[in-house]
ZADO-8213 format. One record per residue (C-alpha): residue in one letter; x, y, z. Coordinates in steps of 0.5 Angstrom, whole numbers, plus 500, padded with zeros to 3 digits. Last residue first. Example, Ala and Ser with C-alpha at 12.3 -4.5 7.8 and 13.67 -1.06 7.14 Angstrom:
# ZADO-8213
S527498514
A525491516
# end
This chain:
# ZADO-8213
G556578427
A548575426
A550569428
V553571434
L549576436
R542571435
S546566439
T546571446
E539573444
I538565445
M543565451
T540571455
R533568453
I535562457
E538566463
A532570464
R527564464
C532561470
S527563475
G520560471
C518556477
N517550473
T517550465
G524554465
A528547462
K522542460
L528540455
V525541448
K517544450
G521549455
I526551449
E521553446
D517556451
V524560452
S524562444
S528560439
S529552439
G533550432
S537546433
S543550435
I538553439
A537547443
D545546443
A546551447
I540549452
Q544542452
N550545454
V547550459
G545544463
V539541465
N537539472
F530539471
C528544478
A535547478
C534550470
V542552469
V546548471
R554549468
G554544463
I551538461
S557534458
P558529454
L565525455
P569523450
V573518451
P580516455
S576522461
R581527463
G584528469
S590526467
L591522473
L586518472
A587515465
M589509467
R585508472
D579509468
A582505462
P583499468
S574500469
L573504475
P570500481
Q562504480
R559510485
S557513479
G557520482
L565520483
L566518476
Q562523474
V566528478
L573526476
W569527468
D567533469
R573536472
P576540466
P583540466
L587545470
Q592549466
G588556468
P592558474
P599554475
A597547476
V594541482
L589536482
L587532487
A582525486
E579522492
A575516493
L574513486
T571506486
G574500487
D571497492
D576498497
G576505496
L581509491
A586515492
A588519487
S593524485
R596530481
Y601534481
N604539476
L608545477
G615541481
R619542474
R619535473
D613533475
T609530480
Y604524480
E601520485
V597513486
L594512493
T590507496
E585509501
R586511509
R587519507
F585525513
A592528515
D596526509
L590531505
F592537508
R600536507
R599534501
T595541499
L600545502
L606542499
I603543492
G602550494
Q609551496
D611547489
P606552485
T609558489
E604561494
T599566493
G594561493
C588556490
L584552492
D576549488
Y574543492
V568538489
W564534495
G562528496
G557522491
D553526487
V556534487
A556539494
R560545493
R567547495
S570554496
W578555498
H582562498
V589563501
F589557504
G591555511
T585550513
P580546509
R574544512
L572536510
D566533508
R569526505
K567523498
T573527494
V574531488
L580537490
V581541485
G587546485
A590553483
W597556483
A600562483
I595567484
E596574484
E590578488
R586583485
H584589489
I577592489
R575597494
I569597498
P563603500
V557599503
H550599500
K544593501
L546591508
E544597512
P541595519
Q534595521
G533598528
S526600525
F526607527
A533610527
D535605521
C541602523
L548602521
P553596522
S556596516
A557590511
L563587509
P563582515
G557580513
A558579505
G561572506
A567570501
N572569507
A573561506
A568557502
Y563553504
H562551511
G565558513
S559561510
W557564503
H550565503
M550573502
P551574495
L556579493
F554585488
A558591485
Q556598484
G560605481
P559603473
K552599473
Q552593474
A547588470
D553589464
S556583467
I564582470
K564576474
V569576478
R572571483
A571572491
R574575497
A572579503
F574584508
G572587514
H568594517
P571600514
S570596506
D575591503
L574586497
R580582495
V580579488
L580572485
D580573477
G574569473
D572575469
A578580469
C581584474
G586591473
S581594479
R579600473
A578595468
A574591473
D570598474
L569599467
A566591466
N561593471
I562588477
E559582479
V562578486
A563571486
P562566491
E563558488
P558554485
A553557482
N547554477
A551547480
M549548488
L541547487
R543541483
P548538488
V543539495
R548540501
G548547500
T541549500
R540546509
T545550512
M546555506
T547561510
H541565507
W537560502
Q540558495
D537557488
R537564485
L541567489
R540573495
G543579496
S549584496
N550591494
L557593494
G558601492
I564602488
P570608490
R573605497
Q579610497
A577615492
D570616495
T564612496
P558614501
H557611508
A550613510
V547613503
G544621503
E537623506
Q531623501
R526627505
V519624509
A512627511
V509621514
F502621511
R497617517
A491613516
R485615520
G481611526
D483617531
P486613535
T489609530
P487601527
F484605521
R477607517
R476608511
G474601509
G479598505
L484597510
L485590510
R483585505
T481577506
A478575512
D476568514
S471566518
G471559520
K470561527
G469568529
A474573530
A479571524
P483577522
W487573519
H487569513
S486562512
P490555510
A486549513
F486546519
S486539519
E491537525
Y489544529
E481541528
S483534532
K485539537
E479542538
L479550536
G477554541
A482560540
L481559533
G476565533
R480568537
I484570531
D485578532
F490582529
L486588527
R487591533
E482596536
G476592535
Y475591542
N481587545
E480585552
F484579550
G482577543
S489576540
L490573547
A487567545
A490565539
H496565541
E493561547
R489556542
F497556538
I500553545
V496548546
D496546539
P503545539
G503540544
A501538552
Y503545554
D506546561
F509553560
A506558566
A505552571
G513551569
F516558570
G521555576
M527556571
L527548570
R520550567
A522555563
V528550560
D523544559
C518550555
V524552550
I526545548
R519543547
W518549542
D524548539
P522542537
R527536540
A533532538
E535526541
G536521535
P532523529
I525526530
P520522526
L518524519
F512527516
S511533521
R506537519
Q507545518
R500548518
S498555514
I496561516
L495566511
R497574513
E499575505
S506575507
N506568509
T504566517
V507559519
T503554524
G505547528
D509541528
K516539527
E520533523
G519535516
W523541517
T527540522
A527538530
A532541534
P540539537
L541543544
F548545544
V551548550
H558552551
A556555544
F562559540
R562553535
T555553533
T556560530
D559558524
T554553523
R553546526
V547542524
V539542527
D540548532
S539551539
V545555541
V547557547
V552562549
F555564556
D560568558
C560572551
A567574549
K567569543
L560571541
A562578542
A568577537
R563572532
V559579532
R566584531
T567579525
A560579522
D560587522
P552586518
M550580521
S548573517
V555570518
A556569525
P549570527
N546563524
T540562525
G536557529
M535559536
V541563539
W541563547
L546569550
A548569558
K552575559
I549581555
R552587558
G559585558
D562588551
G561584546
A554581548
A552589548
R555589541
F550583539
M544585542
D545592539
V545589532
A540585533
Q534590538
L536591545
G529590549
P523595548
A521597556
R516594561
A518586561
I513582565
D514581573
P508580574
A506574569
R499572569
W499570562
F493574561
R494578566
G501580564
V499582556
R494586559
D498590564
I503592558
A498593553
A495599558
Q502602559
D502602551
D508604549
F511597550
N506595544
M501591542
H500587536
A500580539
A505581543
L510586546
Q514589540
N521593541
A525587541
L522584535
G518576536
G512579539
V507574538
E505577531
R511579528
G514572528
G508569525
M510574520
A517573520
N514565518
P517563512
Q522567511
G523573507
T517577507
V513581502
S511588503
F506590498
P502597498
G496597495
M490596490
G489590485
P482589490
R481594495
G485595501
I488602498
R489606493
G486612495
T490616491
A494620497
L494614501
H497609495
C503614494
N504616502
I504608502
I510608498
A515614501
N512611507
V516605506
K522609503
D522612510
T522606514
G528604510
H532610511
T539607514
S537601509
Q534594508
N528595508
V527598501
G531593497
Q529588502
S522587499
Y517592496
V511590491
T507597489
I500595487
S496599482
R488599480
E488606479
K492606473
A493612469
A497616475
F502610476
L504609469
E505616468
F509617473
F513612470
L513614464
R515622466
V522618470
E524614464
A523621460
P528624465
A534618465
L536616471
G541617476
C536618481
G537625484
A537627477
A532624475
V528627481
A530633479
E527633471
P521629474
S520636478
P520640485
A522633488
D524635495
A520641495
M515638492
A515632497
V515637503
S509641501
L505634500
A507630506
E505637511
P499637506
F497631508
G497629515
S491626516
T487620512
A480617512
E475622510
A479628507
I484624504
Y478619500
D475625498
R481629495
D483623491
L489626488
L490627480
G490634480
S498634476
R500637481
G499633487
L500626483
H506629481
A508631488
L507624490
L511621484
G517626486
N516624493
F516616491
L523617487
L527621492
V525617497
D528611494
T535614492
G539610497
P542605491
D542609484
I536608480
A536602475
L529604473
H526598469
L520599465
D515594461
C518588466
E520581462
D527580464
A527586470
T526581475
A531577473
T535583475
R538589472
R541592478
P539598482
D533596482
I526599481
V521594475
V516596473
I510591470
R504593466
T498588466
G496585459
R490581462
E492574460
Q499575459
R500579464
A497575469
S501569468
L507574469
L504576476
R503569478
Q510567475
Y512572479
L509570486
I512563485
P518566484
H519570490
C526570491
W529569484
A524572480
T521577485
N528582485
S524586489
G528593491
V521596489
L517591484
V510595481
V505592479
L500596474
E493594472
A493589479
L488584479
E494578478
F497581483
D491583488
E490575488
Y497576492
V492578498
G493586500
P493590507
V499588510
I498591517
D503592523
E499597526
G497604527
F496605519
A502609518
R507610522
K505602524
H506600517
G513604516
A515601522
V513593520
S516595514
S522597516
A524591521
M522586515
C529583513
L534583519
R530585524
S527578521
N533575524
T530576532
D530580537
I529578545
N531582550
A524585553
S526583560
G522580565
I524573565
F517571565
G513575561
K519578556
M524573555
L519566556
K513569554
N517570547
A520564547
V514561548
Y510564542
Y516564537
D516556538
E508555537
T509561530
L514556528
L522557528
Q525559521
G523567522
S529566527
V531567534
Y536571539
F535571545
A538575551
V541575558
S544582563
D537585562
P534580567
G538583573
H546582574
R547576580
A539574580
I538574572
T546570571
E544565577
S537564573
F541563566
R547559568
Q542554571
A537554567
V542552561
L546548565
G539543567
L537544560
A545541558
E545535564
D538533563
W538533556
G544528556
A551530554
E556529548
R562534549
G563539545
G564544551
I557541553
E553538547
P546535546
A545529541
L543529534
V547534530
R546533523
G551533518
D549528514
L542527516
G537526510
T531531510
T534536504
E534532498
G526532499
L526539499
A528540492
T522543489
G522548494
K529550492
S528550485
C521554486
L514550488
R507551483
G501546485
R496552486
N502557490
A499561495
P492558495
H493551497
D490546493
P494544487
N500542493
G506543490
R510537489
V515532494
T518526495
V522523501
S527517501
G526513507
D526506503
T518505504
A517513501
V516518505
R511523502
A510530502
L505534499
V508542499
G503549501
C507554499
G509560503
V510566500
G515568505
C521565504
Y524558504
P520552510
C515550505
T508548508
T505541510
R500536507
V502529508
E502524502
A500518504
A505511503
P504507498
M500500500
# end
């Protein structure tokens, strides 16, 4: 009898796609999109499609550890409770902190927030969502009085105009992007992309505004001024439903006196600016979708309010196909905001600036010592850990040693902190600082709820047993709370009980002033919780499902009016100069997630961008004396990184882009975090991650090596290395500035510490080239190392294929092994372009040569681009390049 499919939710971005997971009798997991889930209607992106390949136990930590040694739960939890209790007794509740994650389920988040704010009595709990959506939260609260996303995903399909601001939707939220493109094909939806980079999202838009970094406020102030000058305002709506409009308009007109002034300030052509203004003015059904390019800024909150101002001025909010729309980066960033996971929030959309709300939550929790003031936000929290104010820190499900700005200082803070606890699934750059490691359950093993970007609550259901001694996060937190003496308040039988309490708190003494209200779900029986279908909040009555909000001209502010916020364009916090002439941007790659703890082990997700690369314009490459593929060092005022050069006309001169994902588990010093500025938005506390001045210096590489191996190794002592997962093991790229003979010695010493298999090796007479290979007892390839001067290494495709085949080598293969080249011609698919169907660049090139002249035709032949569509831009570029070559 085949195993039943389990309905659950994808653990990646804020789209919140429904997933159907099935476990086969051999333990393998397959997934497909849930056609009945309203967010994705059966589609999954490349990462979601590969979820079944992330559920293995490789790299998992399955027992608690204290100081690196294995320990039992009683000992580990007892130590955590003891150290936190002693620290609080000696230094007060503000001497401890939690740093949590949008990877947590709502129930996990709820108990962590309740323990810290309600019973420890400090608000020192913050989340990595501070790096993601804090500016949206602050902007929503300034304008609406509450953190409200008014629209739903259906608005992508109902709008006449969709403006995408600072959002590479095609890569970061590909399922929403496909819904948008479908609407464009069916209804002629116009698309405007506002982004300094020409991303895959701009590939199919009507207008791309490549604004200079940080000039979003000027652009939207210009739009507001244009609406005012042209008589295109909804005066009735402004008078009846808003306040503060005269000042906001006056400031906008002074800030942006003309389209020409806006164009000059934003680095655009006046005709582009006028066309954008005219499109917005002409299309009543317009939504403005924004993400990290807006939020991750020292003026992110002002950018959010500049966008909202334009929608308020035209009354385009809360109605079908209209409104500002913040899309979140993490699967449960919204759920964390609901329970108060940010340090400046309380719980259930209540705030510390309302003493009555503090008393209300304290009475509901029966917590007389509840925190009464905001706590330390992420950047300040790690500063406090570094200078001794925070003496005990618990990190849950996130990797701040890589992801935080000024990451080198964050690592120093973790090292300096008296007591660090990390609860996670695998070892990370952060876990090496842990005095206590607590093994947590992961996706596929956890039960609870998440809320996506359109306020849709979905169930995440377990379909795998929890391995070893790992435990769900909610249970770990509750066990520590019990040992700290708070057991009565944390005596939950399961996540369903926690959810009911969370729902009840949302409606407690809520007489309509808070729109976040799911009291109708507080009475769910356990069986109803188990079968819970995706539902929007608010849900004040059982079975109710609200969709759009704020369409009735009444807002959750004291006077019931939305508030215009007068904002001015400010300069970037760290301008470029002669010493550091390039502004560095950072963000996501198409197939990767955060610091690659999950996606980095999936070969097909590593195949499109297999090593860290910095994208720069050809002019900047020439000025820096580097060519495509060169290794360069990037220096900012805060730290350095190394990466390969990728010359791209998607970058304007003076700008560069470095992906955020590369941790110390996958490369040496290639992360964006050490480069990034710790300066934060004054209203949201969100750090600037989209612009930091850097200089680029070419490294003089004298040798290069490639290691193909079954082993999961951590190279040390190399100027640069990176690795990617392949079938059967790993491929390591190594290089150095030493002479080739020294490089050979270095690599041999590194591998001698690990090798146990039969070894054959060769070194040429000049000492410039080295080859070695190791076979397992079964005759399969265990390892191969090739070292040569730069540019002289053979392709590694054949060795990778041998490793993945897991078959004993033939005599001919053994003879050819040290050459690194196949004894017979070997077809190669090349770098993977479509991760969903594992289609390579060579296959697409062959299809183009055979007459496929469009992306759709390529899809019919190879299936590439027919699932999530995030590879379509690259396929189109290949087709256009082929046409240019043929015409030339």
